[in-house]
Each structure stands twice: as structure tokens, then as C-alpha cells.
N, C-alpha and C positions, 0 to 999 in steps of 0.2 A: 104289281106284283115288283119285288127290286131279284132279276135275275143275275147269279154271279157269276162272272166275266172267269172263263177258263184258260187256263196257262197254257203260253204259246212253245212254239218247239224253241225258241231263244230262251225261254223260264228255264225247261225240262234240261236246258244244257247248261246253264249253268256253271260256274266252275268244271270244264266235262269241254265238250266235242261236240260241235254240230256237226252232221254228216250230208251233204244235202249233192243226192244222186244227179245226173245229168243237167247242169246248169245250163247249157245250152238251147235247153227246154221253157226255162223261165220266160214268164212274159214280161214285157219289156216295164211296164209300170210297178211292175216288181223289183226290179233293179236297182232304181234311185231307193229305196226303201231298207233295203237291206245292207248298200251300203253307207246309208245313216244311222245305222244300228250296229254297225261295225265299228264306224270312226266312233260314236259320241258315245259307245257302251250303252244305252239306255232304249228300252224299248215300250209301249203301250199296249193293254189289252187293247183287243177292238172293241170302242165305242165307251171305252176311256182315258178320260186326260193324262192321268197318273203318269209319269214315267217308275219306270221301275230297272234298277242297276243291274249290267248282266254283265258277266264275265265268259268269255264263250271264244273256244278259238274253234275255227270252221277250215272244214275239208270238203276241197266238192270235187265233182268229176266230170266228166266228158266223154264219148266216144267219139264225139265229130271232133275237125281239124280246130284247133286255137283260133285258127289265121280264118275261120267261121264263124267263130264267135261275136257274138255283139260288140263291139267297140267300148261303149260304157260300161260293159261287166268287166270284158277283158280287164281295162289299164284300170279302173278302179280298183278289183280284185289285185294288180297287181303295184297298186300305190300301197297297197296295206300289207307291205312286202311277204308279199307271196313269194312259192317255189315254185316252179313249174316241173314237175316229174312227168317222163312220157315212155309210159310203158307197151311195148307192143304187144300187138293179140298176141296169143297162144297159136294159133294156128304157123304164127312165123317164129315160134320156137317151139315148135317138137319135139326136139330132142328133151324138152323138161319133162312130156308128158308123162313118161313110167315113175318120174319122182311124186308127180303129183297123185298120180292112182297109188303108190305105194303110202305116203302119209294118207289120205282119204280112207284106204282102206284098213291101215291101222288106227286109224280114230276114231276110238268108239265105243 
């Protein structure tokens, strides 16, 4: 019985954006594979050797200090022309809470 390989995240995000939440939680073995896929713009489905060309913009986030992240991951992502954007937690910006409350209470 031949089993069809399922498309992965990179295939679903082809010609669009892939968002990875909490990059600080990535396992070390995943990092080189992620960086290779981004550099070569090719992926292969699990158990398949055929390469699939993908065009993906990657957005990653973390609640951890960037200094605490795995050096290989951080340096690899920065080498891909990454931009670091630090947004302070809302607890440090309490003056913005009324604006958020108005926005979300009127969005419906």
C-alpha cells in the first residue's frame, strides 16, 4: 500500500508567511534543518527524497531573552537578513490598555 505524503508547513506557506511561535523552544536538531530550508528554498516531505521549491517569508517570536537563545539558531536567522523587533510586555505599557480595550470591544 502506497501512502501519500502530507504537505508540511513550508508547503502550506509557499508564496506567503510562516509564523513560528516561541523559537526558543525549538529542539537543537531542528535548527540546522530550518536554516537549510530557508537558505536553499527547498524542502522534502518526511520519507520522500524529492525536493519541493518553496518561497517563504519567516516570522519568529519568543518571550525569552534573545541572549538566552541557542547561538546557532540566532546567528543563523540573523544571517538571513533578519530584523529584530523588541516589543515590551503590556505590563510595562499600562497606558495602552484603554486603547486595546476600545479596539477589541468594538471589533465584532
